[in-house]
GUGULO-924189 format. One record per atom (N, C-alpha, C): atom name; residue number from 1; x, y, z; residue in three letters. Coordinates in nm, 3 decimals. Example, Ala and Ser with C-alpha at 12.3 -4.5 7.8 and 13.67 -1.06 7.14 Angstrom:
! GUGULO-924189
N|1|1.319|-0.569|0.780|ALA
CA|1|1.230|-0.450|0.780|ALA
C|1|1.320|-0.330|0.780|ALA
N|2|1.285|-0.225|0.708|SER
CA|2|1.367|-0.106|0.714|SER
C|2|1.290|0.003|0.787|SER
***
This chain:
! GUGULO-924189
N|1|0.956|0.513|1.385|MET
CA|1|1.024|0.541|1.510|MET
C|1|0.936|0.493|1.626|MET
N|2|0.997|0.418|1.713|HIS
CA|2|0.929|0.375|1.835|HIS
C|2|1.025|0.396|1.951|HIS
N|3|0.987|0.485|2.041|GLU
CA|3|1.070|0.519|2.156|GLU
C|3|1.210|0.562|2.113|GLU
N|4|1.216|0.642|2.005|GLY
CA|4|1.343|0.694|1.956|GLY
C|4|1.424|0.596|1.874|GLY
N|5|1.372|0.477|1.851|LYS
CA|5|1.444|0.375|1.776|LYS
C|5|1.377|0.355|1.641|LYS
N|6|1.457|0.358|1.536|LYS
CA|6|1.404|0.337|1.402|LYS
C|6|1.394|0.188|1.373|LYS
N|7|1.275|0.145|1.324|MET
CA|7|1.256|0.003|1.292|MET
C|7|1.155|-0.010|1.181|MET
N|8|1.153|-0.124|1.116|THR
CA|8|1.056|-0.150|1.010|THR
C|8|0.920|-0.180|1.072|THR
N|9|0.817|-0.174|0.990|VAL
CA|9|0.682|-0.207|1.037|VAL
C|9|0.679|-0.352|1.084|VAL
N|10|0.744|-0.440|1.010|GLU
CA|10|0.749|-0.582|1.048|GLU
C|10|0.816|-0.600|1.185|GLU
N|11|0.927|-0.531|1.206|GLN
CA|11|0.997|-0.540|1.335|GLN
C|11|0.910|-0.484|1.448|GLN
N|12|0.842|-0.372|1.420|TYR
CA|12|0.756|-0.310|1.521|TYR
C|12|0.647|-0.408|1.566|TYR
N|13|0.578|-0.469|1.471|TYR
CA|13|0.470|-0.560|1.508|TYR
C|13|0.523|-0.685|1.577|TYR
N|14|0.640|-0.730|1.542|ALA
CA|14|0.698|-0.849|1.607|ALA
C|14|0.739|-0.817|1.750|ALA
N|15|0.806|-0.703|1.770|GLN
CA|15|0.861|-0.672|1.903|GLN
C|15|0.758|-0.608|1.996|GLN
N|16|0.681|-0.513|1.947|VAL
CA|16|0.591|-0.437|2.033|VAL
C|16|0.454|-0.503|2.046|VAL
N|17|0.397|-0.544|1.936|LYS
CA|17|0.262|-0.601|1.936|LYS
C|17|0.261|-0.753|1.949|LYS
N|18|0.379|-0.815|1.942|LYS
CA|18|0.391|-0.962|1.951|LYS
C|18|0.307|-1.031|1.844|LYS
N|19|0.310|-0.974|1.723|TYR
CA|19|0.233|-1.028|1.610|TYR
C|19|0.326|-1.046|1.492|TYR
N|20|0.330|-1.166|1.436|ARG
CA|20|0.414|-1.194|1.320|ARG
C|20|0.331|-1.172|1.195|ARG
N|21|0.373|-1.078|1.111|LEU
CA|21|0.300|-1.049|0.987|LEU
C|21|0.307|-1.169|0.894|LEU
N|22|0.193|-1.204|0.836|GLN
CA|22|0.188|-1.315|0.742|GLN
C|22|0.235|-1.273|0.604|GLN
N|23|0.217|-1.145|0.571|TYR
CA|23|0.252|-1.094|0.439|TYR
C|23|0.339|-0.969|0.452|TYR
N|24|0.460|-0.982|0.503|PRO
CA|24|0.545|-0.863|0.525|PRO
C|24|0.589|-0.794|0.396|PRO
N|25|0.574|-0.862|0.283|HIS
CA|25|0.616|-0.805|0.155|HIS
C|25|0.511|-0.712|0.096|HIS
N|26|0.387|-0.714|0.149|LEU
CA|26|0.282|-0.627|0.097|LEU
C|26|0.302|-0.484|0.145|LEU
N|27|0.255|-0.385|0.068|PRO
CA|27|0.270|-0.245|0.110|PRO
C|27|0.183|-0.215|0.231|PRO
N|28|0.216|-0.107|0.299|CYS
CA|28|0.139|-0.062|0.415|CYS
C|28|0.051|0.056|0.374|CYS
N|29|-0.053|0.079|0.453|LEU
CA|29|-0.137|0.196|0.434|LEU
C|29|-0.084|0.308|0.521|LEU
N|30|-0.081|0.429|0.465|HIS
CA|30|-0.041|0.546|0.542|HIS
C|30|-0.167|0.605|0.601|HIS
N|31|-0.177|0.605|0.734|LEU
CA|31|-0.297|0.653|0.802|LEU
C|31|-0.268|0.784|0.872|LEU
N|32|-0.372|0.862|0.892|GLY
CA|32|-0.359|0.985|0.968|GLY
C|32|-0.308|1.100|0.884|GLY
N|33|-0.255|1.201|0.952|SER
CA|33|-0.207|1.321|0.884|SER
C|33|-0.068|1.298|0.825|SER
N|34|-0.029|1.391|0.738|LEU
CA|34|0.103|1.379|0.677|LEU
C|34|0.214|1.416|0.776|LEU
N|35|0.180|1.491|0.883|GLN
CA|35|0.280|1.530|0.983|GLN
C|35|0.318|1.414|1.073|GLN
N|36|0.223|1.326|1.100|ARG
CA|36|0.250|1.212|1.189|ARG
C|36|0.248|1.084|1.104|ARG
N|37|0.363|1.027|1.083|THR
CA|37|0.374|0.907|1.001|THR
C|37|0.325|0.786|1.080|THR
N|38|0.222|0.722|1.026|MET
CA|38|0.168|0.602|1.089|MET
C|38|0.134|0.503|0.978|MET
N|39|0.199|0.388|0.981|TYR
CA|39|0.178|0.288|0.878|TYR
C|39|0.106|0.167|0.937|TYR
N|40|0.010|0.114|0.862|MET
CA|40|-0.067|-0.002|0.907|MET
C|40|-0.050|-0.112|0.803|MET
N|41|-0.009|-0.232|0.845|PRO
CA|41|0.000|-0.343|0.750|PRO
C|41|-0.136|-0.368|0.686|PRO
N|42|-0.137|-0.384|0.557|ILE
CA|42|-0.263|-0.400|0.484|ILE
C|42|-0.338|-0.525|0.527|ILE
N|43|-0.267|-0.626|0.577|GLU
CA|43|-0.335|-0.749|0.618|GLU
C|43|-0.419|-0.728|0.744|GLU
N|44|-0.399|-0.620|0.816|LEU
CA|44|-0.476|-0.591|0.936|LEU
C|44|-0.590|-0.493|0.911|LEU
N|45|-0.612|-0.455|0.786|CYS
CA|45|-0.713|-0.355|0.752|CYS
C|45|-0.833|-0.417|0.682|CYS
N|46|-0.946|-0.354|0.702|THR
CA|46|-1.069|-0.389|0.631|THR
C|46|-1.122|-0.261|0.568|THR
N|47|-1.142|-0.263|0.438|VAL
CA|47|-1.194|-0.147|0.367|VAL
C|47|-1.344|-0.166|0.350|VAL
N|48|-1.418|-0.067|0.393|ALA
CA|48|-1.564|-0.073|0.382|ALA
C|48|-1.604|-0.068|0.234|ALA
N|49|-1.704|-0.146|0.194|PRO
CA|49|-1.750|-0.143|0.055|PRO
C|49|-1.793|-0.002|0.014|PRO
N|50|-1.750|0.038|-0.103|GLY
CA|50|-1.787|0.169|-0.156|GLY
C|50|-1.706|0.284|-0.102|GLY
N|51|-1.605|0.258|-0.020|GLN
CA|51|-1.524|0.365|0.037|GLN
C|51|-1.440|0.428|-0.073|GLN
N|52|-1.435|0.560|-0.076|VAL
CA|52|-1.361|0.631|-0.179|VAL
C|52|-1.249|0.713|-0.117|VAL
N|53|-1.151|0.746|-0.200|VAL
CA|53|-1.041|0.832|-0.160|VAL
C|53|-1.065|0.967|-0.226|VAL
N|54|-1.067|1.072|-0.147|MET
CA|54|-1.099|1.204|-0.200|MET
C|54|-0.974|1.285|-0.236|MET
N|55|-0.858|1.244|-0.192|ARG
CA|55|-0.740|1.325|-0.221|ARG
C|55|-0.680|1.288|-0.356|ARG
N|56|-0.608|1.382|-0.414|LYS
CA|56|-0.546|1.361|-0.544|LYS
C|56|-0.416|1.283|-0.526|LYS
N|57|-0.390|1.191|-0.618|LEU
CA|57|-0.266|1.115|-0.614|LEU
C|57|-0.149|1.205|-0.652|LEU
N|58|-0.032|1.174|-0.597|THR
CA|58|0.087|1.248|-0.637|THR
C|58|0.125|1.207|-0.779|THR
N|59|0.214|1.283|-0.839|GLU
CA|59|0.259|1.252|-0.975|GLU
C|59|0.321|1.113|-0.982|GLU
N|60|0.401|1.078|-0.882|MET
CA|60|0.466|0.946|-0.878|MET
C|60|0.362|0.835|-0.862|MET
N|61|0.261|0.854|-0.776|GLN
CA|61|0.157|0.754|-0.757|GLN
C|61|0.077|0.734|-0.885|GLN
N|62|0.046|0.843|-0.954|THR
CA|62|-0.027|0.834|-1.081|THR
C|62|0.055|0.760|-1.184|THR
N|63|0.182|0.792|-1.194|ARG
CA|63|0.271|0.727|-1.289|ARG
C|63|0.279|0.577|-1.262|ARG
N|64|0.294|0.540|-1.136|ASN
CA|64|0.303|0.398|-1.100|ASN
C|64|0.173|0.324|-1.128|ASN
N|65|0.059|0.389|-1.100|MET
CA|65|-0.070|0.326|-1.124|MET
C|65|-0.090|0.301|-1.273|MET
N|66|-0.060|0.402|-1.356|VAL
CA|66|-0.075|0.387|-1.501|VAL
C|66|0.018|0.278|-1.552|VAL
N|67|0.139|0.273|-1.502|ARG
CA|67|0.237|0.173|-1.545|ARG
C|67|0.188|0.031|-1.512|ARG
N|68|0.130|0.014|-1.393|GLU
CA|68|0.081|-0.117|-1.353|GLU
C|68|-0.047|-0.156|-1.426|GLU
N|69|-0.132|-0.059|-1.454|ALA
CA|69|-0.261|-0.089|-1.516|ALA
C|69|-0.255|-0.099|-1.668|ALA
N|70|-0.153|-0.042|-1.728|ALA
CA|70|-0.143|-0.040|-1.874|ALA
C|70|-0.122|-0.180|-1.930|ALA
N|71|-0.191|-0.210|-2.039|THR
CA|71|-0.175|-0.338|-2.108|THR
C|71|-0.085|-0.316|-2.228|THR
N|72|0.020|-0.396|-2.244|PRO
CA|72|0.108|-0.381|-2.360|PRO
C|72|0.027|-0.396|-2.491|PRO
N|73|0.069|-0.326|-2.594|ALA
CA|73|-0.002|-0.326|-2.722|ALA
C|73|-0.024|-0.466|-2.779|ALA
N|74|0.077|-0.554|-2.782|PRO
CA|74|0.054|-0.688|-2.837|PRO
C|74|-0.053|-0.767|-2.760|PRO
N|75|-0.055|-0.752|-2.627|VAL
CA|75|-0.154|-0.823|-2.546|VAL
C|75|-0.293|-0.766|-2.574|VAL
N|76|-0.302|-0.632|-2.583|ARG
CA|76|-0.430|-0.568|-2.612|ARG
C|76|-0.482|-0.610|-2.748|ARG
N|77|-0.393|-0.618|-2.849|LYS
CA|77|-0.432|-0.659|-2.983|LYS
C|77|-0.483|-0.803|-2.983|LYS
N|78|-0.415|-0.890|-2.909|GLU
CA|78|-0.455|-1.031|-2.900|GLU
C|78|-0.594|-1.045|-2.838|GLU
N|79|-0.621|-0.966|-2.735|LYS
CA|79|-0.753|-0.969|-2.671|LYS
C|79|-0.861|-0.925|-2.769|LYS
N|80|-0.831|-0.823|-2.849|ILE
CA|80|-0.928|-0.775|-2.949|ILE
C|80|-0.951|-0.881|-3.056|ILE
N|81|-0.845|-0.944|-3.100|MET
CA|81|-0.856|-1.043|-3.207|MET
C|81|-0.935|-1.167|-3.161|MET
N|82|-0.922|-1.204|-3.034|THR
CA|82|-0.996|-1.322|-2.986|THR
C|82|-1.135|-1.281|-2.949|THR
***
């Protein structure tokens, strides 16, 4: 929401900040408290080396992470065999 108008992060940066996102398909980072929704395009962020996240992931986030990180059994077997 910007001035009572609902818009995407890409639209916000194009109209308000006059910046065209190079990677609008990438996810955004949720910054600040959970009460105030503030999203930052990941292409505009720099993560300090060694920075850690102290909060626990939600059940959905954990499920998605495991799903993305999991190696299918045939691929894992092939890696072991080679």
